[in-house]
N, C-alpha and C positions, 0 to 999 in steps of 0.2 A: 554704675553697672554692677550687678550682683556677680558673685563668684560662679554661680551656676550658669548664668547667661554667658559669661566669658568662657567658661569651660566648654560650652556648646559651640561657641563661635570660633575658637582657636583652631580646632581641627579643620573647619571649613577654609579659614584663611590660609593655614599651612598647606593644605592639599591644593588649593588654588594657586598658591605661590609656587609650589613644587611643579605643578603642571606648566605654569608660565616659564619657570626656569628651564624645564625640559625643552620647551619650544624655542627659547631664545638663546640658550647656551649651546651653540653649534658644536664647538670643538669637543666638549666633554662627551658628546654622543658618538663621536667619530674615532676617538683614540682609545687606547687600551686602558680600561679602568678596573682591571682585575685585581689590582693591588690595594684597593680601598679597605679590604677586610684586615690587612696587616697594619694599617695605620693605628696610631695610638693617641698622641697629643702633640700640640704645637712644639716644634723644635726637634721632634723625632725624625729619624732617617730610615727610609726603606731601601734595601738593596735589590735591584732588579737584575737577575742573571741574564747574560747575553751569550747565546750559544757560539761555540767556536767551530771552525771548519774541521772536518774529519777526513784524513787521507785514507785512500784505499790501498790495499796491499795484496799481492798475489798469495794464494793459498797453496802451501806446500805440505802435503801429508808427511807427518813424522811422528815418532813416538814421544817427542818432547814438544809440548805446546809452546807457541811463541810468547814472547813477553807481552804483558798487558800494556796498552798505550794510554798514557796519562791524558786526561781531558780536564782542563781548568777553565771553566766559563768565566768571562769577564763580568764585572758588576758595575752598574750605573746607579748612583744613589739618588733617591727622591727625598728632598727635605720638605717636611710639612711646615712650611714657613709663611703660608698665606692665610691670614685670618682677617676677614673683612665683614663689616656689617652694613646694612642699609636701613637706617632708622627713619621713622616718621611718627607724628603724634596725631591723635584725634581729640578734639575738645569734648566736653560733656554733652554739648548739643549734638555733635555728630554721633556720639555713642548712643544717644537716645534714639536716633534714627535706626541704628542697628538693633536696638531693643525691640522696635516695632516691626522690623523686617530683617530677620536673621540671614536672608539671602543677599542683603546689601553688602557689596564688596567695594570699598573705597578705591578710587583711582590710584591713590598713593601706593597701594599694594603692587599694582602693575609696574609703576615707576621704580619702586624699590627693587623689585625682582629684575627689572631691566638693567639697573645699575650693577647689581650683583652678577648677573649673567655676563655683562660686558667685562667685568673684572676677571672672571674666570676665563673667558675667551681670550682676553688680552694676555693673561699670564701664560696660557698654553701656547699661544702664537709667539710669545717672546722667546721661546726655545728654538725658533727657526735659525738662530745664529750659528748653529753647528751644521746646518744643511749645506752641502757642497754641490749637489745636483742643481743644474741651472739651464733653463731654456728661455727663449724670448729676447726682447730688446729692452734694456733699461730705459724708462721714461716713455715707453710706447705701450698703450693698453693692448693686450692680446686680443685675438679674434677680430681684428679690424677688417680683414679681407678673407681669411680662411681659418681652418682648424689646425694649422700647423703646430700651434702651441700645445694642444692636447696630444697630437701625434708624436711630437718630439719629447714631451714629458713621458709618454709611454715608453719610448725608445730608451731614454736615460734610465728609467726605473728597471727596464729589462736588462740593460747593461750592468746595472748595479745589483743584479740578482734578486730583485724584489719579487716576492710571490705575487702571482697575478690575481688572486682572490683578495677581497677586502681592500680594494684600492678606492680612495676618496680624493676629491679635489675641492678646495674651498677658495673661492675667488671673490673679488669685491664687486660692487654693483655696476661699475663701469665696464668691467670685463664681461659680466653676465649680460648686460644690455647688448653688447656687440655680438656675443655668442648667440643670443636669441634671434638675431637677424640673419644668421648663417643658415643656408639651406641644409647643410649637413647636420645641423642641430635641430632645426625647426620643421622641415618638410617631412611629412609622414612617409612619402615614397622613398626618402633617403634614410631617415632615421628609424622608421617603424614605430614611432612614438607620437601619439596625439596630444600628450600632456603639455608639450611645449607650446602649441598653439592655443590650447584650451585653458591651461592653468598657468602658463608662463614659467613652468618648472623645467629645468634642463634634463633632469632624470639621469639615467645611466647611458653614457656615451663613451666610446673609445676605451672601454674597460674601467671607467671611473664612475662613481656616484657623485654627481655634482651638487654643490651647495654654495650659498652666498652668505656673506657676513659683513657687517658694517664696521668691524674692528680689524680687518685685515691690515697688518702693519706695513709701514714703509721703512725700508732700510736706508739710512743716510750714510753714504759711502765716504771713506777716507780719500785722501788725495795723493797724487804723485806729481811733483813738479819736474819738468824736463824728463830725463830718462832714468828708469830704474832697471838694473840688470842683475842677474845672478853674477856673483863675484867672478871677475875675469880669471881665467886659468885655474879655476877651482872645480874639480869634478865632484858630482854627487850621484850616488847609485840609485837605482830604482828602489822605492820603498822608504827613502829618507823623508822625514817630516819637518826638518828644520834646515834652512840654508842661510848663508850670508849673502846679502845683496848690497849694491851701492849705486849712487848716482855720481858719475864722473864730472859732470858739468859744474862750474862754479856756482850756478844758480839752482842746482839740483837739490831736491829735498823730498821726503815723503812723510806722511802722517796717516798711516793706515790703521783701521779699526777692527776690533773683533767682529766677525760676521761678514767682512768684506770678501767678495768673490774675486780671486785673482787667476790669471792665466800666465803661462810661460810660452814663449815663442817655440814653435815646433812640437807643441803638445796640445791636443784637443781637450784634455781633461780640465775641468774647472775645480779649483781648490778654494777652501774657506779658511780664513785666518782664525786661529784659535787664541791669538794674543795680539795686542796692539803693537804696531811697529812704527816707531818714529825715528827718523834719521836726524841727529842733532845738527850736523852741518854737511855741506856737499863733500863728496869724495870720501866719506867715512862709511864704515860698515853698519848695516842694520840687519837684525835677525828676523827672518820670516818663519813663523811656526804655523803649520797648516795641516789640514786633513783633506783627502786621504794622503797616503804616502805617494811619492813621485811615481808616475806611470811611465815616464820617459827619463832616462839618465841625462844628467847635465854635464857638459864639458866646460862651461863657464861662459859668461857674457850673454846668456839667454835673456831677451827682453821680458820684463814683467809688466803686466797691465792689470788694471782694476776695473771691474764693472761699476758703472755709475749708479747713483742712488736709484732705487726701484721699489715699486709695490711688490710685496712678497706674497703673491698668490701661491698656494701650496698644493702639490699633488703628492699623496703619500699613502702608505699602507697603515692599517690600524695599529700595528706594532711599532711604528716609527716613534711615536710619542706615548708616554704613560702618564696617567693622572691618578692620584690617590686622594680620596675625600673621606673624611672621618666624622662620624657623629660626635658633636661636642658633648662633654659630660654635663650632667645636670638636668633634673626634671622635677618640677614641683607644681602643685595645683593649689597651694595655699597663699592667697593674696595677702594674708597677714605677714608673710615673709617679705613683702614688698614687690614681688614679681611672680609671674607664672611662666613656666618654660615648657616647651614641647618641641620635639624633633621628629623628623620623618625622612626615610630614605626611599628614593625612587627605585623600585626593583628592576626597571628596564635599563636605566643608565648608571645606577650607582651614585647619583647625585644626592647629597645629604643637605638638608636645610633645617635650621633651627629658628623658632620664633619665640621671642621673649617679650612679655608684656609687663610693664611696670607703671605704677601710678605716680604721676607728678602733680604739680600745682594745677588743679582744675582741668587736668588733661591726662591722657594715658599714652605713653610712648610704646610703639610697636617696633621691634627691631628684628629683622631677618639677618642671620649671619651664617657663615660657612667657613670651614677649615679645609685646606687642600694643599697639595704640592704637585708639581709636574716636571717632566724632564724629557729631553730628546734622548732616547735610549738606543736607537739604531738608525744612524744617519743615512746609510745606504738605501733605506726604505722611503726616502723623501726626496722631493725635487722642487725647486722654486720655479714658478712661471712668472717671469719678470713682467712688470707693468709700469 
């Protein structure tokens, strides 16, 4: 293949790949991608500022102005630590076909982009472990009989002071199939939307834009053997994020994991563990670290429960998660250097894709790659819909 022919084909393949990535990478289109312009190279960290609450105060006219109130926003780092490629090769015979028809796009391009999109989606989804909002029943696909999962997710987000605009929900195909069968989602007279019946798309319902993805994760929960309780006769105040717990029984034990959802007796709030908690032997103390801070004070001996393993369908605001993608350095059009490189950024989503073409033995390798990082930056703006 001549350099001129390759130069003409690469933009077509790159543009087609970027369009495919836009269609298949669900989460990058739904989360905050405003920080991509600040990214630099693999290993760099981007600090995302998180606003803090501002207290009001009464205004009292005086000749001396009141003291200024300090405001120190918190910061959540996003590490640019994800660099993946999806390579494939074309033989000289296949390249000859492209020479005859420049609109020929090999199926391998779609497969390569699908793999890369799944990797990006999976990485963003993996940040769910800090989400403590929780509705539904672990092990039971939502929307089996009603739309309570959507209604309750809306309630939880409202309680967590999540803005009502820019709310999205991403569910797996099993949950979507059941939602499509509900009259409140599908029937025009109830939903006011014909797209459900015509296109099979859930659209906007209950204040969420609904999407489906085949890489929605499943959280495998830790275990509690016998009973786990907040340590007896030990008080903990509202707002505390670390407590001691124990199992008194001789057979008691716990092996809880980061991302587990726990509850305390007498408290309707769900909490997420921020560190693993393993009790070495029965009747010994184990430290539970969690978010958010306690909503109800403890007096001691409150029973601790853990939600079972569950599919992590997510309802969230755009700003709950942040994604940064950065164009990789390097661009050349000289095949004598051994490769030809080109990159392109999608203006709508901020997704950046690079294509590198290199000559090997009797074949040419085509490699799409991308560099990104993601983080959960505002946990109150997200809620799990367990399945």
